[in-house]
Backbone bond lengths (Angstrom), bond angles and torsions (degrees), N, CA, C in turn:
res aa  C-N    CA-C-N  psi(-1)  N-CA   C-N-CA  omega(-1)  CA-C   N-CA-C  phi
1 M - - - 1.484 - - 1.515 108.43 -
2 A 1.285 115.39 149.55 1.466 121.33 -179.27 1.503 111.22 -62.17
3 Y 1.295 117.23 148.81 1.457 122.32 178.33 1.513 108.13 -121.20
4 R 1.333 113.78 159.71 1.472 120.53 175.12 1.511 108.45 -121.36
5 L 1.320 117.30 154.78 1.423 120.92 179.38 1.522 110.95 -144.66
6 Q 1.297 114.27 152.71 1.460 121.25 174.86 1.502 108.21 -135.25
7 L 1.320 116.85 111.91 1.456 120.86 -171.62 1.510 112.63 -66.39
8 G 1.352 117.47 -11.44 1.462 119.58 -179.90 1.512 113.57 -81.64
9 I 1.333 118.59 1.97 1.459 120.71 -178.66 1.529 109.92 -65.69
10 K 1.309 115.61 142.56 1.462 121.15 176.03 1.520 108.06 -67.53
11 T 1.307 118.80 128.82 1.462 121.81 -176.32 1.543 108.89 -122.34
12 G 1.338 113.13 165.60 1.457 118.93 173.61 1.529 114.30 100.77
13 A 1.336 113.94 -174.23 1.458 120.58 -173.78 1.510 114.19 -65.98
14 S 1.307 119.17 -15.46 1.468 120.53 -179.69 1.521 112.37 -86.14
15 M 1.343 118.47 0.15 1.455 120.54 -177.75 1.513 111.96 -72.41
16 N 1.353 115.51 132.80 1.446 122.67 176.53 1.527 108.25 -107.01
17 I 1.338 115.88 118.76 1.455 120.88 -175.75 1.545 108.55 -111.89
18 V 1.303 117.77 126.05 1.452 123.20 174.06 1.509 108.82 -116.89
19 A 1.313 116.91 122.09 1.466 122.47 -178.76 1.536 108.72 -103.67
20 F 1.314 116.49 137.24 1.472 123.40 177.72 1.542 106.39 -116.33
21 N 1.323 114.79 111.14 1.465 120.20 -177.69 1.541 108.65 -103.35
22 S 1.355 116.12 119.20 1.473 119.74 -176.77 1.529 113.20 -99.76
23 S 1.326 118.28 9.28 1.472 119.52 179.63 1.524 110.41 -65.57
24 P 1.361 116.97 138.80 1.464 118.99 174.99 1.498 113.42 -81.35
25 R 1.327 117.70 -11.01 1.456 121.09 -174.39 1.528 111.93 -79.03
26 E 1.337 113.45 153.36 1.455 118.58 171.76 1.531 108.90 -66.47
27 N 1.328 115.69 154.77 1.463 119.71 -171.29 1.529 113.70 -63.01
28 K 1.331 117.82 -27.67 1.461 118.88 -177.67 1.536 113.00 -72.26
29 T 1.307 118.15 -18.06 1.463 122.28 179.58 1.517 113.09 -113.84
30 S 1.322 118.67 -9.82 1.458 121.98 -173.26 1.525 110.77 -81.93
31 K 1.327 116.14 118.73 1.463 120.40 175.24 1.510 110.80 -74.82
32 T 1.339 115.97 -27.24 1.502 118.62 173.65 1.520 109.53 -60.45
33 E 1.333 115.47 -44.42 1.467 120.10 179.05 1.532 110.74 -64.43
34 L 1.316 117.21 -41.68 1.477 120.36 -178.28 1.540 109.98 -59.32
35 V 1.331 116.60 -49.75 1.478 119.20 -177.87 1.525 111.07 -70.45
36 L 1.325 117.02 -39.50 1.476 120.23 179.87 1.524 110.09 -60.17
37 Q 1.322 118.03 -47.03 1.472 120.26 -175.07 1.527 111.32 -68.21
38 K 1.338 118.50 -30.18 1.465 120.07 172.74 1.523 111.55 -64.73
39 F 1.315 115.59 -41.49 1.471 120.22 177.88 1.523 110.00 -63.11
40 L 1.319 117.05 -45.89 1.467 120.67 -179.45 1.537 112.68 -66.81
41 A 1.338 115.69 -33.95 1.482 118.65 177.05 1.516 110.88 -63.26
42 G 1.328 117.03 -39.90 1.463 119.56 176.87 1.515 111.47 -66.29
43 A 1.345 116.78 -36.50 1.473 121.10 177.38 1.515 110.92 -64.26
44 R 1.330 116.04 -41.32 1.480 119.49 179.00 1.527 110.33 -65.78
45 Q 1.330 116.35 -38.58 1.459 120.08 178.93 1.547 110.39 -60.63
46 A 1.331 115.59 -30.28 1.476 120.02 178.10 1.512 112.23 -83.92
47 G 1.325 116.89 -1.89 1.465 120.74 173.50 1.503 116.72 106.45
48 A 1.346 117.95 1.75 1.468 121.09 179.93 1.531 110.85 -79.95
49 A 1.323 114.64 154.97 1.466 120.88 169.99 1.517 108.29 -93.56
50 T 1.336 116.33 137.49 1.468 118.97 -176.85 1.543 110.62 -130.58
51 E 1.308 114.05 150.84 1.456 122.71 175.76 1.506 108.70 -143.21
52 T 1.336 116.80 140.26 1.460 121.98 177.65 1.517 110.91 -114.31
53 I 1.332 116.42 128.35 1.432 122.49 178.07 1.525 107.72 -114.78
54 Y 1.334 115.93 126.47 1.459 120.78 -177.13 1.562 108.97 -97.58
55 L 1.303 115.14 107.93 1.460 119.23 -171.38 1.518 111.92 -63.21
56 R 1.331 119.13 -23.45 1.461 121.40 178.92 1.519 111.68 -64.31
57 Q 1.303 117.63 -16.53 1.461 121.30 -179.06 1.534 113.33 -91.32
58 Y 1.361 116.12 2.34 1.464 120.50 -174.74 1.512 110.09 -122.76
59 R 1.325 114.29 154.78 1.467 121.92 178.25 1.527 107.58 -95.01
60 I 1.330 116.46 113.01 1.456 122.66 -178.25 1.546 106.73 -124.22
61 K 1.308 115.97 109.37 1.468 120.37 177.58 1.531 110.22 -77.02
62 H 1.308 116.01 159.37 1.464 120.48 176.95 1.520 110.67 -72.39
63 C 1.339 116.82 146.24 1.458 121.16 173.36 1.499 110.55 -60.19
64 L 1.325 117.58 136.79 1.456 122.94 -179.50 1.535 113.56 -87.89
65 G 1.324 115.58 -12.07 1.467 118.98 -178.87 1.520 112.89 65.77
66 C 1.341 117.97 28.43 1.459 120.83 -175.43 1.541 112.41 -92.14
67 F 1.329 116.69 -15.13 1.481 123.38 -179.07 1.502 114.20 61.16
68 S 1.329 117.13 19.82 1.461 119.49 176.08 1.530 110.83 -63.29
69 C 1.307 116.43 -28.80 1.470 119.52 179.41 1.519 111.95 -70.25
70 W 1.318 118.94 -13.29 1.445 123.45 177.74 1.529 111.89 -103.82
71 L 1.312 117.03 -12.83 1.460 120.32 -175.27 1.527 111.69 -118.61
72 G 1.311 118.42 -109.40 1.476 119.32 -173.01 1.497 115.41 -64.51
73 N 1.336 116.48 -27.11 1.480 120.62 -177.78 1.545 109.31 -110.23
74 K 1.342 115.68 46.95 1.455 122.35 -168.01 1.517 113.04 -48.13
75 G 1.330 114.12 126.35 1.458 121.31 177.25 1.491 115.54 76.99
76 Q 1.332 118.87 -0.62 1.468 123.27 -179.15 1.506 109.77 -128.17
77 C 1.327 116.64 132.48 1.461 121.44 173.90 1.516 108.95 -77.26
78 V 1.344 115.53 143.84 1.480 119.04 179.16 1.503 111.93 -74.45
79 Q 1.290 118.57 -15.03 1.449 121.74 -179.78 1.534 111.22 -85.78
80 Q 1.295 115.69 133.97 1.454 120.42 -179.26 1.543 108.43 -103.96
81 D 1.320 113.24 102.65 1.453 118.92 178.35 1.530 108.44 -150.68
82 D 1.319 118.29 -167.22 1.448 119.83 -177.62 1.516 113.62 -69.81
83 M 1.326 117.20 -23.62 1.450 119.72 177.15 1.531 109.60 -65.90
84 T 1.312 116.58 -47.33 1.449 121.68 -178.48 1.535 110.36 -71.68
85 G 1.331 115.21 -43.01 1.487 119.31 -172.20 1.505 114.81 -78.73
86 E 1.375 118.26 -23.88 1.454 118.55 -170.40 1.547 113.86 -142.95
87 L 1.299 117.35 -48.53 1.468 119.12 -168.78 1.531 113.90 -67.93
88 L 1.320 117.76 -39.83 1.459 119.15 178.81 1.522 111.04 -61.68
89 G 1.320 116.53 -36.00 1.467 120.32 177.35 1.527 110.97 -63.60
90 H 1.334 117.53 -45.12 1.440 120.99 176.62 1.529 111.83 -59.34
91 L 1.312 116.30 -41.59 1.475 120.37 -179.81 1.516 110.47 -62.09
92 M 1.297 118.33 -45.05 1.479 121.55 -174.87 1.534 111.87 -75.44
93 E 1.331 117.72 -16.39 1.463 119.38 176.27 1.510 113.13 -79.97
94 A 1.329 117.19 -13.03 1.465 121.57 -172.42 1.534 110.49 -86.05
95 D 1.325 115.41 145.04 1.448 120.39 166.52 1.521 109.19 -82.12
96 L 1.341 116.55 -34.29 1.461 123.19 176.24 1.521 107.98 -134.64
97 A 1.334 115.91 123.39 1.462 121.43 172.86 1.515 109.65 -101.49
98 V 1.326 116.37 127.53 1.458 120.89 179.20 1.536 107.74 -102.67
99 L 1.311 116.77 118.87 1.456 123.50 179.18 1.533 107.20 -98.12
100 A 1.345 115.13 109.43 1.464 119.61 -174.78 1.533 108.20 -113.43
101 T 1.328 115.98 122.34 1.456 120.29 -176.40 1.528 109.70 -144.20
102 P 1.337 117.56 142.01 1.450 118.70 167.06 1.521 109.48 -70.77
103 L 1.302 116.03 155.38 1.466 119.77 178.54 1.523 109.23 -85.53
104 Y 1.332 116.96 116.31 1.452 122.46 176.92 1.538 108.36 -115.50
105 H 1.331 117.89 122.91 1.468 120.22 -178.69 1.532 111.90 49.40
106 F 1.327 114.54 42.43 1.494 123.35 173.39 1.522 112.10 67.86
107 N 1.333 118.75 26.13 1.464 120.50 176.57 1.525 108.57 -154.91
108 M 1.320 116.76 -177.58 1.456 121.99 175.35 1.524 110.12 -62.10
109 N 1.318 117.46 155.40 1.476 118.41 -179.81 1.532 109.88 -79.99
110 A 1.299 115.63 171.86 1.477 121.06 -172.53 1.511 111.05 -63.56
111 R 1.288 118.98 -36.60 1.470 120.34 -176.83 1.528 109.97 -65.63
112 M 1.314 117.32 -43.03 1.483 120.20 176.80 1.507 111.10 -65.36
113 K 1.332 117.03 -38.80 1.457 120.10 178.50 1.508 111.05 -62.27
114 S 1.329 117.62 -43.53 1.470 120.65 177.51 1.522 111.41 -62.44
115 F 1.340 116.13 -41.25 1.484 121.23 178.18 1.523 109.42 -59.02
116 I 1.327 117.53 -49.12 1.470 120.64 -176.93 1.518 110.35 -65.70
117 E 1.337 117.96 -43.10 1.467 119.06 179.70 1.520 112.42 -59.91
118 R 1.308 117.09 -33.10 1.457 119.90 -178.83 1.533 114.02 -80.17
119 T 1.349 116.98 2.37 1.476 119.59 172.63 1.521 111.51 -84.24
120 L 1.307 119.15 2.03 1.455 122.27 -176.93 1.533 112.73 -55.25
121 P 1.345 120.84 -35.18 1.485 119.23 177.93 1.522 114.13 -58.07
122 L 1.330 117.75 -21.03 1.447 121.43 -178.93 1.516 113.16 -84.21
123 M 1.309 117.07 -2.01 1.467 121.55 -175.64 1.518 111.51 -108.18
124 N 1.324 114.00 157.82 1.455 121.22 -176.68 1.516 109.19 -99.63
125 P 1.339 118.69 126.85 1.482 121.02 -179.44 1.522 114.08 -66.88
126 I 1.314 117.53 -16.28 1.486 120.04 178.29 1.521 107.56 -77.46
127 T 1.303 117.28 105.10 1.436 122.69 -171.48 1.516 111.52 -72.62
128 A 1.319 115.15 139.23 1.429 122.81 177.13 1.524 109.31 -112.56
129 H 1.320 116.72 147.01 1.470 121.08 178.81 1.501 108.77 -109.05
130 S 1.329 115.91 123.18 1.447 120.82 -179.35 1.541 108.10 -130.10
131 G 1.325 115.69 103.21 1.449 118.64 -177.05 1.519 111.68 62.81
132 R 1.343 116.27 -124.46 1.451 119.04 178.85 1.529 111.95 -97.04
133 R 1.330 116.61 6.58 1.466 120.89 -176.97 1.499 109.86 -102.38
134 L 1.315 117.34 126.37 1.464 122.80 178.98 1.507 107.67 -120.73
135 S 1.347 117.15 111.50 1.430 119.97 -175.87 1.507 110.35 -162.01
136 P 1.358 117.35 159.22 1.469 119.40 177.12 1.521 110.56 -72.01
137 P 1.330 117.95 134.92 1.445 121.20 179.29 1.535 112.09 -81.48
138 W 1.314 116.86 165.78 1.459 120.72 172.61 1.506 109.19 -62.64
139 A 1.337 117.28 140.68 1.468 121.98 -179.13 1.513 111.68 -81.62
140 A 1.317 116.38 -22.53 1.479 120.72 -178.62 1.538 108.70 -140.06
141 K 1.304 116.67 -178.04 1.444 120.92 175.89 1.520 108.62 -54.19
142 A 1.294 115.94 129.88 1.454 120.95 -175.93 1.522 109.95 -131.01
143 P 1.343 117.33 152.55 1.455 118.92 -179.63 1.517 111.01 -74.52
144 K 1.325 115.33 158.05 1.442 120.57 164.35 1.534 107.48 -70.70
145 I 1.315 116.80 163.37 1.454 121.90 -174.84 1.535 110.12 -122.75
146 A 1.313 115.79 136.53 1.469 121.93 167.12 1.522 107.73 -123.60
147 A 1.311 116.75 145.96 1.466 121.91 -178.07 1.533 108.19 -115.44
148 V 1.328 114.98 138.04 1.476 122.31 172.51 1.507 107.01 -128.09
149 S 1.312 117.79 129.33 1.445 120.63 177.72 1.530 109.54 -149.31
150 V 1.343 113.99 153.63 1.463 120.91 177.73 1.531 107.88 -133.56
151 C 1.332 114.65 153.71 1.471 118.94 170.11 1.510 109.28 -147.18
152 A 1.307 116.57 153.37 1.451 121.89 -177.48 1.512 112.05 -75.65
153 F 1.344 116.69 -29.20 1.476 119.73 -179.77 1.533 110.47 -65.79
154 P 1.334 115.83 145.19 1.484 118.28 174.42 1.524 110.91 -76.19
155 E 1.301 115.32 157.75 1.466 125.53 174.88 1.526 113.90 84.59
156 D 1.335 113.39 141.79 1.465 122.04 -174.39 1.520 114.48 -70.25
157 Y 1.322 118.47 -24.74 1.448 119.33 -172.86 1.535 112.65 -62.29
158 N 1.322 116.80 -18.25 1.465 120.44 177.38 1.530 112.56 -59.76
159 F 1.319 118.40 -21.58 1.445 121.29 -176.92 1.533 113.75 -93.77
160 Q 1.319 117.76 5.14 1.450 119.59 -172.67 1.533 112.46 -61.28
161 A 1.320 117.93 -43.39 1.475 120.46 -177.91 1.549 109.83 -66.55
162 L 1.327 117.31 -42.96 1.446 120.40 178.20 1.530 111.37 -61.07
163 S 1.324 116.19 -45.62 1.461 120.65 -179.87 1.503 111.46 -61.25
164 M 1.295 117.68 -44.15 1.474 120.37 178.45 1.523 111.04 -63.27
165 N 1.327 115.97 -42.07 1.461 120.58 178.89 1.529 110.87 -57.31
166 L 1.325 116.59 -50.54 1.450 121.68 -177.61 1.504 112.72 -66.71
167 R 1.315 118.29 -36.58 1.456 121.20 178.03 1.526 111.20 -67.01
168 M 1.345 116.42 -37.02 1.442 119.10 176.98 1.524 112.10 -69.73
169 L 1.341 116.46 -33.12 1.450 121.31 179.16 1.524 112.30 -71.68
170 Y 1.336 117.89 -45.55 1.449 122.04 -167.31 1.522 114.87 -115.03
171 G 1.314 119.06 -11.99 1.466 119.01 177.36 1.516 112.17 53.07
172 T 1.317 115.73 -131.54 1.482 120.71 -177.89 1.514 113.26 -73.61
173 D 1.343 118.57 -7.12 1.448 120.40 173.75 1.525 111.26 -74.08
174 L 1.303 117.37 -16.63 1.482 122.59 176.51 1.525 108.52 -81.90
175 V 1.331 117.14 106.51 1.458 119.87 -171.67 1.513 114.15 -100.59
176 A 1.310 118.24 -16.24 1.486 119.36 -179.23 1.528 108.94 -157.06
177 E 1.323 115.65 143.82 1.453 122.90 175.85 1.536 107.80 -130.28
178 I 1.326 116.53 111.05 1.463 123.16 -178.64 1.509 107.27 -108.75
179 Y 1.335 116.23 104.46 1.456 120.93 -177.36 1.555 108.85 -120.53
180 R 1.337 114.20 130.74 1.469 118.87 -178.39 1.515 110.24 -125.36
181 H 1.320 115.53 109.92 1.464 120.10 175.92 1.533 110.50 -79.53
182 S 1.315 118.17 174.33 1.492 124.20 177.70 1.502 110.36 53.74
183 S 1.341 117.25 36.62 1.475 119.59 -169.79 1.509 112.90 -68.54
184 E 1.350 119.33 -28.08 1.455 120.01 -178.53 1.530 111.54 -68.67
185 F 1.323 117.10 -12.14 1.463 120.57 177.87 1.519 113.34 -91.75
186 L 1.323 116.42 2.61 1.492 120.29 -177.38 1.517 111.84 -68.92
187 T 1.348 116.95 -17.06 1.465 119.96 177.64 1.519 112.20 -105.64
188 A 1.329 118.22 8.57 1.463 121.25 178.51 1.518 111.12 -74.57
189 L 1.330 116.54 114.14 1.444 120.92 -174.29 1.553 114.15 -56.70
190 P 1.309 120.52 -43.32 1.488 119.37 -179.57 1.517 114.05 -65.34
191 L 1.350 116.53 -13.86 1.457 119.47 -178.56 1.547 112.39 -104.29
192 Q 1.333 117.80 9.52 1.439 120.92 -169.03 1.510 115.89 -64.60
193 L 1.319 119.05 -28.78 1.459 119.50 177.89 1.529 109.30 -64.08
194 R 1.321 117.02 -43.56 1.465 120.26 178.70 1.516 109.99 -71.68
195 V 1.330 117.92 -37.68 1.442 121.60 178.24 1.539 111.19 -60.68
196 E 1.325 116.03 -41.81 1.472 119.24 178.49 1.516 112.05 -61.45
197 E 1.343 117.07 -37.01 1.447 119.66 175.48 1.524 111.87 -62.17
198 V 1.336 115.65 -40.66 1.456 120.11 -179.16 1.531 109.69 -66.93
199 L 1.320 117.96 -48.09 1.440 121.07 -175.97 1.528 112.20 -68.33
200 D 1.347 116.41 -34.07 1.454 120.34 175.10 1.534 109.38 -63.87
201 A 1.305 116.64 -37.45 1.465 120.68 178.96 1.532 111.00 -68.88
202 V 1.316 118.08 -35.70 1.453 121.94 176.81 1.529 109.34 -62.07
203 A 1.342 116.20 -44.37 1.467 120.57 178.95 1.552 109.09 -64.58
204 R 1.314 115.66 -39.10 1.472 118.56 177.34 1.512 112.60 -63.31
205 A 1.327 115.97 -33.61 1.475 120.67 176.78 1.525 110.06 -63.08
206 G 1.356 117.11 -43.68 1.451 119.43 177.58 1.513 111.98 -61.76
207 Y 1.331 116.55 -40.25 1.455 120.81 177.76 1.518 110.96 -63.01
208 E 1.338 116.20 -44.60 1.473 119.47 -176.92 1.520 112.69 -66.99
209 V 1.335 117.52 -37.44 1.475 120.43 177.48 1.522 110.47 -59.99
210 V 1.306 117.20 -42.10 1.452 120.51 -179.46 1.504 112.63 -70.10
211 R 1.314 116.26 -44.89 1.485 121.10 -173.57 1.538 112.02 -83.75
212 Q 1.346 118.11 -34.19 1.452 120.32 -171.47 1.523 113.20 -118.54
213 G 1.326 117.90 -13.22 1.440 122.16 -177.02 1.529 113.70 75.39
214 Q 1.317 116.51 15.03 1.448 121.09 -178.80 1.519 110.29 -160.05
215 V 1.339 115.44 165.20 1.452 121.44 175.72 1.520 108.73 -111.18
216 S 1.312 116.45 131.67 1.466 119.90 -174.76 1.556 110.06 -72.92
217 P 1.312 118.20 151.66 1.467 122.28 175.73 1.542 111.36 -57.82
218 E 1.303 117.17 -36.09 1.459 119.30 179.78 1.514 112.21 -63.67
219 T 1.333 116.33 -40.42 1.447 120.93 178.27 1.516 110.94 -68.21
220 M 1.328 117.03 -40.71 1.474 118.82 177.59 1.501 112.28 -63.00
221 N 1.327 117.91 -38.98 1.459 120.34 176.72 1.493 112.41 -63.21
222 A 1.331 116.94 -38.54 1.480 120.12 178.36 1.535 111.29 -67.21
223 I 1.330 116.70 -36.34 1.475 118.85 179.49 1.509 111.67 -66.80
224 S 1.332 117.40 -38.07 1.474 120.86 -172.79 1.529 112.77 -93.90
225 Q 1.324 119.75 7.00 1.458 121.73 -178.14 1.535 110.68 -62.87
226 N 1.316 116.21 153.00 1.464 121.49 178.05 1.501 111.38 -74.65
227 L 1.319 117.25 140.27 1.440 121.62 178.02 1.525 112.31 -82.64
228 A 1.316 114.55 -25.79 1.487 121.99 -179.95 1.506 107.37 -163.49
229 P 1.320 119.53 168.04 1.461 121.17 175.74 1.530 110.98 -56.60
230 L 1.335 114.93 144.84 1.459 120.35 -176.21 1.532 111.51 -54.22
231 E 1.312 117.74 -42.95 1.455 121.63 -177.17 1.540 110.31 -61.86
232 T 1.308 117.92 -36.46 1.455 122.21 179.01 1.517 110.83 -66.10
233 L 1.311 117.00 -45.76 1.453 121.52 -179.68 1.546 111.10 -62.82
234 I 1.319 115.88 -42.91 1.482 119.86 -179.98 1.513 110.19 -64.51
235 D 1.331 116.92 -41.78 1.455 120.33 178.50 1.522 112.13 -62.75
236 M 1.318 117.57 -42.01 1.451 122.35 178.06 1.515 110.46 -61.78
237 A 1.332 117.42 -45.96 1.437 120.55 -178.71 1.513 111.49 -65.42
238 N 1.331 118.31 -41.00 1.464 121.06 -179.83 1.511 111.92 -65.79
239 R 1.345 117.16 -38.29 1.454 120.46 178.51 1.534 110.55 -68.13
240 F 1.320 116.41 -36.77 1.451 120.11 177.18 1.543 111.55 -61.51
241 W 1.321 116.29 -52.13 1.450 119.00 -176.97 1.544 111.64 -69.73
242 G 1.307 116.71 -33.25 1.468 119.35 175.87 1.507 111.81 -62.13
243 K 1.339 115.69 -44.93 1.462 121.16 178.49 1.521 111.56 -65.47
244 E 1.334 118.06 -41.33 1.469 120.96 179.42 1.525 110.49 -63.05
245 M 1.337 117.45 -40.78 1.471 119.38 178.44 1.529 112.49 -66.64
246 E 1.322 116.24 -36.26 1.451 119.95 177.67 1.545 110.93 -65.40
247 E 1.327 116.73 -43.26 1.459 121.76 -179.88 1.529 110.36 -66.02
248 E 1.300 117.73 -35.16 1.477 120.44 178.90 1.506 110.90 -65.79
249 E 1.355 117.51 -39.03 1.433 120.95 179.48 1.531 111.28 -66.10
250 V 1.344 116.93 -33.03 1.469 121.37 -177.85 1.519 110.85 -81.14
251 T 1.326 117.96 -46.99 1.447 122.40 -171.41 1.521 113.39 -97.42
252 G 1.309 117.35 -22.90 1.461 120.25 -175.25 1.516 113.41 80.40
253 A 1.329 116.49 0.14 1.466 120.76 -179.46 1.521 109.37 -70.18
254 V 1.316 116.71 141.82 1.450 122.64 179.73 1.516 109.41 -111.75
255 G 1.321 117.48 131.10 1.486 121.86 178.38 1.490 109.74 103.23
256 V 1.345 115.43 156.18 1.449 121.65 -179.03 1.525 109.92 -77.11
257 D 1.346 115.82 160.87 1.468 121.31 -174.63 1.516 114.17 -85.67
258 G 1.321 116.41 -2.38 1.464 119.31 176.84 1.506 113.78 93.28
259 E 1.328 118.93 -10.45 1.465 119.76 -178.68 1.533 111.37 -72.83
260 G 1.329 117.59 -35.15 1.438 121.36 178.63 1.513 113.81 83.51
261 V 1.324 115.64 178.56 1.464 121.29 -174.65 1.511 111.69 -70.31
262 D 1.310 119.78 -14.88 1.452 120.83 -173.56 1.527 113.03 -64.66
263 K 1.362 118.03 -19.21 1.440 119.42 176.63 1.506 113.17 -71.61
264 Y 1.344 118.30 -9.04 1.435 122.62 -179.29 1.527 113.32 -106.21
265 V 1.323 116.66 13.98 1.457 120.41 176.03 1.525 110.20 -66.92
């Protein structure tokens, strides 16, 4: 998937990276977490300090659209929750904020969307025009943004809506986009040699962002490589869901058993 870079990003061992993971899954089954932690491991290898915040553990109310944070209550949301009390502070302490979300209906999930909407107090209502982008700028020093996302569907085009959304939100503040399709196959044992190449490249991307302020095209190509022929992945996925639906009819159990599509390789 295409990446964006901004050479003005703070680089080197003094970089403070805060990652916000919006996946609802526990870490042992979350492919968002798997890819995110590889990226952060590479960043730490380059000398950066990293922290991961799991948004599922916090209370984030929906934005009311009242604009009190721009008017009488300038810079402060009227809602008292974890977003106001803690998360905005973590965001503003970062040199680079990593927004990690699974792909739901071809975009970020609802928890990440609520988190982003509640960052409105950090923006200035006096709109600035920059090229073809018309949007409110940050009111104060703000972190650069990197995006990490995964989806079970094969092929990169599934991330197009998410990528456009983030580019419209952050413009040149968006310095990297790490998108991994076919993510449910990352634990498939017969595919592990190719999976290792992908995850090594994700770690390399974290290293490059810290040291160079950008991700190289070679690294991006390695991240987005196919794990198997498209027809093979589709067949595995269809057999998985067919078997799960059969078992549900027999047992009445709801939800997958946690083994994933890898048992159908």
